[in-house]
N, C-alpha and C positions, 0 to 999 in steps of 0.2 A: 759485572758491576758488583763492587764490594758492598757490605752492609752499611758502611759509613756513607757511601755515595747514595745508597737507596734511601736511607732515613733523611738525608738532606733533600733529596728529590721530593719525598712525601711532604716534608714540612714546608718546602717552597711552594708546592702546588696548593696546599691548604691555605697558606698565607695569601697566595694570589686570589683564591676564591673568597677569603674573608675581606681582602682589600676591595674586591670587585662588588661585594655586597651579596654574593650567593648565600653566605651564612650571616644573617643579620645579628647585630648586637643582642645578646641574651639568648640566641638560638642554640639548640642542642646540636652538637656535631654527631656524625655517624659513630656508632660504637667501634671499639677496636676490632671486633670480629668482622664488622662490615668493611673496615678499612683494610684488614688483612686480605679479604676476598677481592676488594677493588684493585689494590696495588700488587697482589700476588706476592706478598712478602710474609715474613714470620711476625708473630705477635711482639717479640722483643724489638724488632725494627720499627714497628708502628709505635710502640711505647717510647722509644728514643725520640722519634719525630715529634710526638706529642709533648715530651719534656722540653724540646727546643722551642715549640710554640709557647709553652707556659713561661719559659724564661724570657721570651720576647714580650711578654705581657699581653699576648693576643687571646689566650684562652684561660679558663679556670676549671679545675677538676673538682667536682663535688662528690664526696663519698656516697655511694648508693644511688646517685642520680645520673651521673655521666659527666661529659665534658661539654662546656658551654663557651660561646664566644663572649669575651668581656665587652660590656656595653656601658651605658650611662652610669649605672650604679657602681661600676668597678673603679676603685681608687686610681687616680692618675691617668685614666683613659678617657679621652674626649669622645663624644658622640660622632659617628661617621657622618651623619647627616649634616653636621656643622662644618665639615671639611669642604674646601673648594673642590670642585669636580672637574675631571678631564674626560673627554669622550674619545673613543677609538673606533674608527671605521676601517675594517680590513675585509674586502670582499673575497679575496682569492686564497683563503687559508688552505684549501685542500691541495693546492699545487705545490706548496713547500711548507716544511715545518719551521723554517726560519722565523716567520712571523709569530708562530706559537711561542717560541722561545723569547722573542723580543717583547711580546705582550706580558709574559710572566715577569720579566725583568722590570718593565715599566710599572707593573702593579706593585712590585716590591719597593721600587724607588718612591712611588707615590705614597705608600704607607709610611716610609721613613720620613718623608717631608710633609706629612699631614695633608695629603691629597687623597681623593677617591677617584678611581678609574672606572668608567662605565662603558659596557659593550652593548647595552640595549635595555629594553624594558624589564627583562628577566635578570639583568645584572650578572649574567653568567659569562665567565671568560670564554674566549673562542677556543675551538678545538679543531685540529687538523682532520678529524673524522667528519666534521659537519660539511654539508654540501655548500657550494659556493653561494655567497649572498647575491641575490638578484638586485637589479637596479632599483626596483620598487622598494625592496627591503632596506637598501642602503639609504634611499631618500627618506623613507619613513624614520629610520634611525637618526638621520640628520635633523629632521623636524623635532624629534624627541629631545635631542641635545639642545636645540634652540629654545624649546619650551622650558627645559630644565634650567637654562641659563648657565651652561658649563663655561669654565674659564678658558678652555682651549680644546682643540680636537687634533689628534694624530690621524692622518689619512693616508691609505695606500691606494692610489688610483687603480681603476679597473684595467685588466688585460684579458686577452682571449675573447674580446667582444668587438663587433664592428662599431657599436655605439658607445664603446667604453670611454673614449676621450670626451665626447659630448656629455655623457652622464657624469663623469668626474668633474667637469667644469661647472655643471649645474649645482652639484653639491658644494663645491668650493664657493661659488657665487652666493649661495644661500647663507653659508656660514659667515662669509665676510660682510654681507649686507647686515647680518645680525650683530656685527662687531666682535665675532669670535675668532681669535687667532687660530691659524692652521699651520701645522708642521707636517710636511710630506715625508713619508718613510719610503726608502728604497728607490723611488722613481718619481719622475715628473709626469704631467698629463700629456704633453706633446711628444713629438718625435725627437730623438737624439740628433743634434746637441742643443735643441731649443730649450729655453728655461722660462718658467712662469715667474710671477712676482711673489713667490712664497719661499719660506725656508725649506730646504731639502736636506735630509740626512740619509746618507747611503754609503756605498763603498766606491772606490775608484775602479769602475768596470773596465775602462780602457786599459788600465794597468793589469787587471786580472786577465783579460784576454791576451795581452801581450806576453805576460809571463808564462801562461800555459802554452802558447804557441812556441815561444822560445825554448821552453823545456823540451818539447817534442822535437824541435829542430836539432837540439844538442844531442838527442838520442838517435838521430839519423833520419828522421822523417822529412820528406820533401813534398809530398802530394797530400793535400789536406781537403777535408770537407768540414763545414760547420753546420750542424743539424739543429734546427729549431722548429717551433710550431707556428702556424699562422697566427697573426694578431697578438704576438707576444709583446712584453713590455719593452719600452725604449732602452732599458738597461742593456738588453741583449745587443742592440745596435752598437753600443759602446764597446762591448766585448768583441764583437766582430771586427770593428774598426781597429782595436788594439791588436788582434791576431793578424790582420792584413799588414799593418805596419811592421810587426815583428818579422813576418815572412819577407817583406820587401827589404828590410834592414839586413837580412841574410841572403839577399840575392835570389829570392824565390818569388815569382810572380803568381799571385792567386789566380786560379782558373776562372773561367766565366761561370762555372757551376759550383763555385766554392760554397755558397750558401744553399742548403737544402731545407726547404720548409715543408713539413708534412707530419704524418702520424707515425711515430717510431715503432708502433705495433703492426703497421701495415707492411706485410711481407713484400708486396709488389713495389711499394715506395722505396723500401730499403734495398731491395735487389737492384733497383734502377741505378743507384749511385754506388753501392758497396761492391757490386760484382762487375760493373761495366766501366769503372774509371781507374782501376789499379791504384787505389788509395793506400797511403801509408798510415794515416792517422785521422781520427774524427774527434772534433771538439763539440761538446753538447751544451745546450742552454742551461741545463740543470742536472743534478744527480738523478732525479726522478726520471727524466727523459733518457739519460744514459743507461739507467737500469733496464728500462723497457727496450732500448735499442740493443743492449747486450743479449737479451733473450731472443730477439729477432735474428741477430747475427748468428747466434748459436743454432737456431733452426735452419739457417742457410748454410751451415757447415763452415762458418768463418770463425776461427779461433782468436780470442783476445787474450794476450797481446801478440801471440805468435804470428798471426796473419795480418792483424790490424790493431794499431794502438788506439786506445779510447780514454777520453778524459771527460769529467763532468764539471759542475760548478755548484757550490754552496757548502759541501761537507756536512750533509745531513747524517743522521745516525746510521741509516742502512748502508751508507757508502762503503763502510768497512766490512759489511756483512754479506756482500754479494758473492757469488761463486768465484768471481775475479774481483778482489777488492779494488775500489775505484780511486784513481788519482784525480784530485779535484782542487778547487780553490775555496778556501774556507772564508766564510763571512763571519766577522766577530759580533755575534748577536748581543752579547752583554755590553760591549763597547758602543754598539749602535744605539741600544736603549739608553745608556748613560748620556750619550751625546744628544740624542733626541729630547730627553727629559730636560737637560740643561738648556737646549735651544728654546724649548717651550717656556720655561720659567723666565728666560731673558726676554722673550717676545711678549709675554704677559706684562712684565715689569716695564718694558719700553717698546710700545707698539710702533714707534717711529724708526726703529732700527732698519737699515737697508736689508733687502732679502739676501740670505746667505746660503751658500752651498757648502755643506760640511761632509767631506768624503774621507772615509777611513780606508786603510790599506788592507787588502785581502792577503791571505797567506797560502802559499802553495803546499799541498799535502800530497806527498808522493807515495803511491801504493803500486800494486802489481799491474794494473790495467794499462799503464803507459809503457811497460816493458823495461823499466829502469833496472829491475832485479833479475831479468830473465836472460838466458843464454840461448843461442841458436835461433834468434828471431830473424824474420825476413828482412827488417830494416836495421842495419847496424850503422853506427856513426861512421862517416866518411871523412878522410883527411881533406882539408880545404887549403 
């Protein structure tokens, strides 16, 4: 990553923290030396990021004192407490960095449009390093937002929990009873393809699953498995449905064991389907799952993509850094944030709008794991 990209990353992160209230108006920011250590960059890179924030009117630098967040006393800058507030409840940050990116974009949009975004009592932005939020924590956060009287809440329903759907519905009911608009991010509370009476902003998961499977079919794959975890989000059902239809469209009937649900780090689980069913390709719920599965396949002596093609979903940062760079489907995090923020503003302005489903188009990212660039692979395209 170049220095220009690094300084923009730093300025965006600090702007997100300021918008979220981690650094209050008038508060002193960490020193340049502290920021150098935190972001592991050079002092000139930090200095350039701080100049960006200064040009945006977010901070002021006082000679001999340090750098401070501009507050009530700064000319042309309104008090953050006077801004309308939006809440954000995202329980499952540790499972994907997608939401971390979407949160940062939402905070930036909020700042531009004179809103404040709140993640909780500490007003700290979420981080992919934090443990998953418990149901009790999410419900407590919901109660805080109601007490605070926020203008709206962005909510990502629970997954990987047997009680996830019921917990999500309780939170939604509490917010709606309080008259607070809710915009769902990524997924709905129920099973695919059911829909609740709420605005939903996500991607076309059916299309994503279809395009990934079709890509593998064009490379010669005919025998597939789709690997997921138990109690995963309903979005995965859409991806599985898309993959099934793609296979059938090309004259391939999915096997009875097409979907494999379990722990990708469990050698016995992976051996059961990867060694015993003569597979050509595996589609995965996410890049994170695909990365874990890649390690397990390597332990079993199965080479990707020579012996088995592998694809993920999301296009997170580490997807291109794996021992075998991962073919995947990219989710447009910035566009998701822009669409969700627009939907929230429209919902606040007109609560009588009918519930809307706003789906963005994912993008196929081809790398080595699918075998598109390899020679001498087990599965070569066949003439039809």
